[in-house]
N, C-alpha and C positions, 0 to 999 in steps of 0.2 A: 179533551184538546191538551190540557196541562200535562196529562199523563204521557201523551204522545211526545210533546216536546221534551219531557224529562227523559223519556226512553231514547229519543233519537240523540239528545245531548250526551247520554252515558254511551250510547253505541258509537257516536262518533269519538268520544275520547278512547274508548277500547280500541278502535281502528287505528287512531293516531299512535297509541303507545305501542300497538303491534308493529306499525311501519317503523316506528322508531328502534324497536328491538331488532327488527330485521335488518335496518341499515347498520345497528352496531355489530350485529353477527357477521355482516359481510365486509366489515371495515378492515379487519386483519388480512383477508384474502385480497383485498384491494390494493393494500399498501405492499403485499408481498409481491403482486402482479408489477407493480410500478417499479419496485426495486430490481425485480428480475428482469424486467425490459431494459432498465438502466444499465445492469450489469452486462447484459447480452450485447447491448449496443456498443458499449465502450470496450469488452473482450474482444470484439471482432471487427472493430474500426468501421461500424454501419454509418454510412453517410448520412447527413441531416435529411436529405431529400427522400432517401429510402425509409428512415425511421419515421418521419411525419407522414409517408404514404401508409406505412403499416399502421400507425396510430389512427388515421382517419377510418380504416377497416374495422380496427379492434373497437373503436369508439361506438360502433352500432350496438355492440354487445356489452360494452363496458363504459357507460356514459361518463364515468367520473374522470376517465383518461383525458390528458390534454390533446388538443390538435397538433401542437407544434413540437417537434422534436427537442427544441431547445429548452422548452419549459420542463420536460421530462428529465433532461439531463441536468436541470439547474445550472445552465450555462451563465456564467458571469457576464454581465453586459457592460458593467463598468469597472475597468481597471486602471488603477491610479498609476499613469505613466508620466515620465518627464519628457518634455520637448527638448530635443538635443540635435543639433546639426543637421536640421532637416528631416529627422526622423523621431521616434517615440522610443524611450527606453524604460525597461523595466527591471529593477534589481531583485532577483530572487535570494542572493546570499552566497557568501564566499567562505565564511568560517567552517561550515559543516564539510565542505570539499576538502579543505586544509586537514581537518582533524582526522577524516576518514583516510587520507593518505598516509598520515603520520602514523596511524594505528597499525599500518601494514608494512612499515619500514623500520630497520634496525639502524638508527642514527647514533652518531657519537655524542655523549653527554655534553661535550664541550661546544656543540652547536648552539649558538645564541641568536642567529639572524637567519630568517627565510626569505629566499629570494623566488619571485614568482614570474614566470614567462606566460603571456597571454596571446592567443591566436583567435583571431575573427573571421569568419568567412560567410558570405550572404548565400541563402537558398531562396528560390523563386517560389512564392505561394500559389499563385494562380497563372494558368496560360494566358489569360485574357487581361493580366495585370502587371505593372512592373513592380508591384508590391513585394518585398522581400523579408526574410526573417533571418537575422544574424545571430546565431548562438556564440556564446563566448566560452572558449575553451582555455583552460589553465593547467600549468605543470609546474611542480616544485623543482627548483634547480638541483636540490639534493636527492632528488627522486632517482636512484640508480636505476629503476625500471623503465624510466621514461614514460610512465602512464598519465595521460592527461585525464583531467576530470571536467564535467561540464559544471559551469556555475549555475546551479539549478537548486529545486527545492524538491522533496519527495511528493509523489502523487499518490494519495490514499484512495483506496477503494472498497466497496461494499461494507457499509455500516451494519452492524449487528449488537446485540445485547447480552450475548451469550456467556461472556467472561473467558477465562478467570480474570479478575480484576482486583488487584491488591488494594486494601482499605485505605491506604494513605492518598490514593488518586481522589481527588474532589470531582470537579465537573469535568469529565473526560469522555471522549468520544472513542468507541471501539471499531476497529476495522479488521477485514480478514486478510487485506493485500495491501503492500506498499511497494512502490517502484522508484527507483532513484537512478542516478547515472552508474552506480555501481553495480546494482543488483536488484532483481525483484524477489521480495520474501512473501510468504503466505503461510496461513495456518493449514495449508493442504499439503498432503504428501508429495514430495518432489521438490517443493520450493521452500521446506520448512526446517532445513538443518542448517545450523550456523556454527561458527567458531567465535566465541566470546572469551576474550582473555587467553587463557590455556585450555579451555574446556569446550568440549563438543555439546551442543544443546539442541532442541527441538522447539520451534516457535509454537506458542500456544495462543498469543493475541498480540495485537498491535493496536497502540492507545496513542492518542493525541490530546495533550493538556496544554492549553494555550497555544504557543507557537512550537512546542517540542513534540518529537515523535518518539515513542519508546516501544521497546520490544519486551514482550513477556515470554519467557523461556523456562524450560525444565532441562537441567544438565543429566548427563548420563552418570548413573552411579559407579559403573566400572569403565575405565578407560586405560589403554595400553597401546604400545606400538604394535602394529600389524605383523611387521618383520623386524628384524635386528641386523641383517646382512645383506648388502654390504655397508649399510648404515642404518640407524635407528629411523623407522619410517616417520617418526614423529618429526624429524627434521625436515621434512617436506609437508607436514600437516595432515599426515594419514594415519588414522587410528582405528583400532578395534574397540568398539563399545557395545555395552548392553545394559538393559534395565534403567529407566528413567527414575530420577529422584521424584519424591512426593512434594517437595518444596519447590516454589518457583522463585525465579530471579528477574531483576528488571535492569534493562540497560538501553541508553540512548541508541538511536538508530546509527549515528555517526560512530559510536563505539564498537559496533559488530565488526570484528576482525576481518571475517571473510564469509562466504556462503559455500556450503558443502552439499555433497550428495551422498545418499546412503545406499549402500548395496548389501545384500545378505550374505553372509560369510558361507563359502562353498562347503565347509565342513564345520559343524558347530552350530550354536544357536546365536551367535553374535551377529553384529552388523559392521561394515567396514565403511567409516567416514572418510571421503576423498575431497580435497579442496577443488573447486571447479578450476580448470586450468587457466582461464584468461582472468580470473580475480587474483589481484596480487594481496 
């Protein structure tokens, strides 16, 4: 009898350990599934009703999935808003928008005062409700392009841990995509070319540390005007580039001058970097 109990106990422990190992083995794939579903839902603007319906089906085969789409998307339920004039106000931030515009302008050094003009207009949120969303637009009076910007904060998507991450970053979260009122940048081809300072570069990583968003990039080793007649193409931000540097650079999102697109050179082994037309 004693031997039977001992054997049963040992067998039970072995089975438990096996189950635990099996659970650990499946954990990475489960996390990947949830991240993939989250990215798919946000990328294609899937409604919460449709997402929750899909989760109810997938949950039959993947019990660890949540039932509610809001849980999967980690929707923030409590937002610190301020009651104001019969509505609710949330302040995203103004400084980044101002700095972003100033980086794109050639202003006289004698300028000492910045004057802003704001515009507010309402958008209905639901057909069955009088609830409205009122985005705030701002424009610098000194902005000769007359380009307004949204008083917003960047939206970061798709967390990863693949790097590259400079050593001086402490507790930082890495992303592959960031969207702002100016542009969308990512580490994928098509959305990864930028002009920072006077250099064309390719985005390698997007990092958030505390409340600041940083872009990790590699500059091109060779950069020159694509044509010189009737003027230098560099005057309009168009360059011929080739061969990325090994070293990486770091810049704040608000300091990125503009987004570009890369095209293969028709003759030769270089690339042509052209600024996106609507980005000043």
